[in-house]
NUGUKOL-251973 format. One record per residue (C-alpha): residue in one letter; chain; x, y, z. Coordinates in pm, 1 decimal. Example, Ala and Ser with C-alpha at 12.3 -4.5 7.8 and 13.67 -1.06 7.14 Angstrom:
2
<r code="a" unit="A" x="1230.0" y="-450.0" z="780.0"/>
<r code="s" unit="A" x="1367.0" y="-106.0" z="714.0"/>
This chain:
115
<r code="q" unit="A" x="253.4" y="-711.2" z="-1943.2"/>
<r code="v" unit="A" x="274.7" y="-659.8" z="-1568.6"/>
<r code="q" unit="A" x="40.6" y="-402.4" z="-1418.7"/>
<r code="l" unit="A" x="-4.5" y="-282.4" z="-1062.8"/>
<r code="v" unit="A" x="-289.9" y="-33.5" z="-1032.2"/>
<r code="e" unit="A" x="-354.2" y="148.0" z="-706.6"/>
<r code="s" unit="A" x="-689.9" y="304.0" z="-621.1"/>
<r code="g" unit="A" x="-878.7" y="440.1" z="-324.3"/>
<r code="g" unit="A" x="-677.5" y="750.3" z="-244.9"/>
<r code="g" unit="A" x="-830.6" y="1089.0" z="-182.0"/>
<r code="l" unit="A" x="-883.6" y="1369.7" z="64.7"/>
<r code="v" unit="A" x="-986.7" y="1277.7" z="418.4"/>
<r code="q" unit="A" x="-1008.5" y="1465.4" z="746.9"/>
<r code="p" unit="A" x="-779.1" y="1381.7" z="1037.7"/>
<r code="g" unit="A" x="-913.8" y="1080.4" z="1223.5"/>
<r code="g" unit="A" x="-1080.6" y="947.3" z="911.4"/>
<r code="s" unit="A" x="-1029.5" y="625.5" z="717.2"/>
<r code="l" unit="A" x="-942.1" y="516.3" z="366.9"/>
<r code="r" unit="A" x="-896.8" y="178.7" z="201.2"/>
<r code="l" unit="A" x="-638.8" y="149.8" z="-73.9"/>
<r code="s" unit="A" x="-640.5" y="-131.2" z="-329.1"/>
<r code="c" unit="A" x="-366.7" y="-259.8" z="-558.2"/>
<r code="a" unit="A" x="-492.0" y="-471.1" z="-847.1"/>
<r code="v" unit="A" x="-220.6" y="-686.2" z="-1002.4"/>
<r code="s" unit="A" x="-205.7" y="-857.0" z="-1342.1"/>
<r code="g" unit="A" x="61.7" y="-1022.6" z="-1554.2"/>
<r code="i" unit="A" x="236.0" y="-1212.0" z="-1272.5"/>
<r code="t" unit="A" x="155.0" y="-1504.8" z="-1045.3"/>
<r code="f" unit="A" x="26.9" y="-1280.7" z="-767.7"/>
<r code="s" unit="A" x="10.9" y="-1550.9" z="-501.8"/>
<r code="s" unit="A" x="385.9" y="-1617.5" z="-525.1"/>
<r code="y" unit="A" x="494.7" y="-1257.4" z="-474.9"/>
<r code="h" unit="A" x="568.5" y="-1063.8" z="-160.4"/>
<r code="m" unit="A" x="373.3" y="-738.9" z="-165.9"/>
<r code="g" unit="A" x="421.8" y="-404.5" z="0.4"/>
<r code="w" unit="A" x="284.7" y="-56.2" z="42.0"/>
<r code="y" unit="A" x="524.6" y="237.1" z="37.3"/>
<r code="r" unit="A" x="469.1" y="610.6" z="53.5"/>
<r code="q" unit="A" x="650.1" y="926.3" z="-42.2"/>
<r code="a" unit="A" x="569.8" y="1266.2" z="102.0"/>
<r code="p" unit="A" x="679.5" y="1588.3" z="-71.6"/>
<r code="g" unit="A" x="1051.2" y="1647.9" z="-18.0"/>
<r code="k" unit="A" x="1102.2" y="1314.3" z="154.6"/>
<r code="e" unit="A" x="1241.8" y="974.1" z="65.1"/>
<r code="r" unit="A" x="1006.1" y="689.4" z="-21.6"/>
<r code="e" unit="A" x="944.8" y="480.2" z="290.5"/>
<r code="l" unit="A" x="806.5" y="140.4" z="374.8"/>
<r code="v" unit="A" x="455.3" y="133.6" z="517.9"/>
<r code="a" unit="A" x="373.8" y="-236.8" z="536.3"/>
<r code="t" unit="A" x="455.9" y="-568.4" z="372.7"/>
<r code="i" unit="A" x="278.8" y="-900.7" z="336.9"/>
<r code="t" unit="A" x="425.8" y="-1235.4" z="235.0"/>
<r code="p" unit="A" x="260.7" y="-1489.7" z="4.1"/>
<r code="t" unit="A" x="130.8" y="-1665.1" z="317.6"/>
<r code="s" unit="A" x="4.4" y="-1334.8" z="464.5"/>
<r code="t" unit="A" x="266.4" y="-1271.5" z="729.5"/>
<r code="t" unit="A" x="265.0" y="-896.8" z="781.7"/>
<r code="k" unit="A" x="507.8" y="-628.9" z="893.1"/>
<r code="y" unit="A" x="445.6" y="-259.6" z="962.7"/>
<r code="a" unit="A" x="638.8" y="59.9" z="1002.6"/>
<r code="d" unit="A" x="626.5" y="181.7" z="1363.4"/>
<r code="s" unit="A" x="449.0" y="498.7" z="1251.5"/>
<r code="v" unit="A" x="142.5" y="307.3" z="1129.3"/>
<r code="k" unit="A" x="123.3" y="12.0" z="1370.2"/>
<r code="g" unit="A" x="-220.5" y="-20.3" z="1522.9"/>
<r code="r" unit="A" x="-376.4" y="213.5" z="1263.9"/>
<r code="f" unit="A" x="-312.0" y="46.9" z="926.3"/>
<r code="t" unit="A" x="-387.1" y="-309.8" z="817.9"/>
<r code="i" unit="A" x="-239.3" y="-473.4" z="509.4"/>
<r code="s" unit="A" x="-413.2" y="-771.8" z="352.4"/>
<r code="r" unit="A" x="-430.3" y="-964.3" z="28.5"/>
<r code="d" unit="A" x="-684.3" y="-1168.2" z="-164.2"/>
<r code="n" unit="A" x="-502.0" y="-1419.2" z="-382.1"/>
<r code="t" unit="A" x="-827.4" y="-1513.3" z="-555.2"/>
<r code="r" unit="A" x="-871.2" y="-1153.6" z="-674.5"/>
<r code="n" unit="A" x="-500.3" y="-1075.5" z="-731.6"/>
<r code="t" unit="A" x="-546.0" y="-771.9" z="-510.6"/>
<r code="m" unit="A" x="-373.9" y="-623.7" z="-207.2"/>
<r code="y" unit="A" x="-534.8" y="-379.4" z="32.7"/>
<r code="l" unit="A" x="-433.9" y="-121.9" z="290.5"/>
<r code="q" unit="A" x="-698.5" y="-24.3" z="544.9"/>
<r code="m" unit="A" x="-595.3" y="306.7" z="697.6"/>
<r code="n" unit="A" x="-771.7" y="425.4" z="1013.7"/>
<r code="s" unit="A" x="-713.4" y="718.9" z="1246.8"/>
<r code="l" unit="A" x="-538.4" y="905.5" z="968.9"/>
<r code="k" unit="A" x="-306.5" y="1193.0" z="1057.7"/>
<r code="p" unit="A" x="-181.8" y="1486.7" z="850.3"/>
<r code="e" unit="A" x="162.8" y="1325.9" z="849.3"/>
<r code="d" unit="A" x="16.7" y="1030.9" z="656.6"/>
<r code="t" unit="A" x="-22.2" y="1261.5" z="356.2"/>
<r code="a" unit="A" x="179.6" y="1114.0" z="69.3"/>
<r code="v" unit="A" x="164.3" y="930.2" z="-258.7"/>
<r code="y" unit="A" x="112.4" y="562.7" z="-177.8"/>
<r code="y" unit="A" x="269.9" y="298.2" z="-401.6"/>
<r code="c" unit="A" x="230.4" y="-76.9" z="-416.8"/>
<r code="r" unit="A" x="518.7" y="-308.7" z="-492.4"/>
<r code="a" unit="A" x="537.1" y="-674.1" z="-593.4"/>
<r code="y" unit="A" x="872.3" y="-844.8" z="-541.4"/>
<r code="r" unit="A" x="1054.7" y="-1174.1" z="-528.0"/>
<r code="l" unit="A" x="1422.4" y="-1265.6" z="-500.5"/>
<r code="f" unit="A" x="1483.1" y="-1150.2" z="-857.5"/>
<r code="g" unit="A" x="1263.6" y="-876.9" z="-988.4"/>
<r code="e" unit="A" x="1015.9" y="-623.0" z="-863.1"/>
<r code="y" unit="A" x="728.0" y="-421.0" z="-1000.2"/>
<r code="w" unit="A" x="576.3" y="-91.3" z="-887.0"/>
<r code="g" unit="A" x="243.2" y="78.8" z="-934.8"/>
<r code="q" unit="A" x="199.2" y="439.2" z="-1040.4"/>
<r code="g" unit="A" x="82.7" y="560.0" z="-699.9"/>
<r code="t" unit="A" x="-230.7" y="708.8" z="-548.6"/>
<r code="q" unit="A" x="-245.6" y="1037.3" z="-356.7"/>
<r code="v" unit="A" x="-365.2" y="1038.7" z="3.0"/>
<r code="t" unit="A" x="-420.1" y="1379.1" z="161.4"/>
<r code="v" unit="A" x="-517.2" y="1413.7" z="527.5"/>
<r code="s" unit="A" x="-633.1" y="1765.6" z="600.8"/>
<r code="s" unit="A" x="-915.1" y="1955.7" z="765.4"/>
C-alpha cells in the first residue's frame, strides 16, 4: 500500500518559517519525481516546487528564494523549507510522487500565515 504522509504544517506569523515533511512508503522512493503543491480556498491547486530523483529542483516564481525543496532517499522523505512566509502562502500543502505512468498524492497539511 502506497502512503504519502505530510507533516509540519501549522500557524505562523508573517516572516516566519516552517518545514514540511512528506514521508513515503510502498514505492521505490528514489526512482520517483516528487513535488509540493498547494491549494488556497477558492483557488486551483498549484505547483510549488519539484525535485527529480537526482535532486534537480524547480520552483514556482512566487516562492523562489524563499522555499527550498529537498529529499533524503535514505529516509524516503521529502522536505519543503519555507522561509519569509507571507499571508498569500496560506493553503493546504500536498506532496506528490510521480513517474511516467502513475502518481500518488498525500492527504495535505494546512499552512496558515497570519498575525
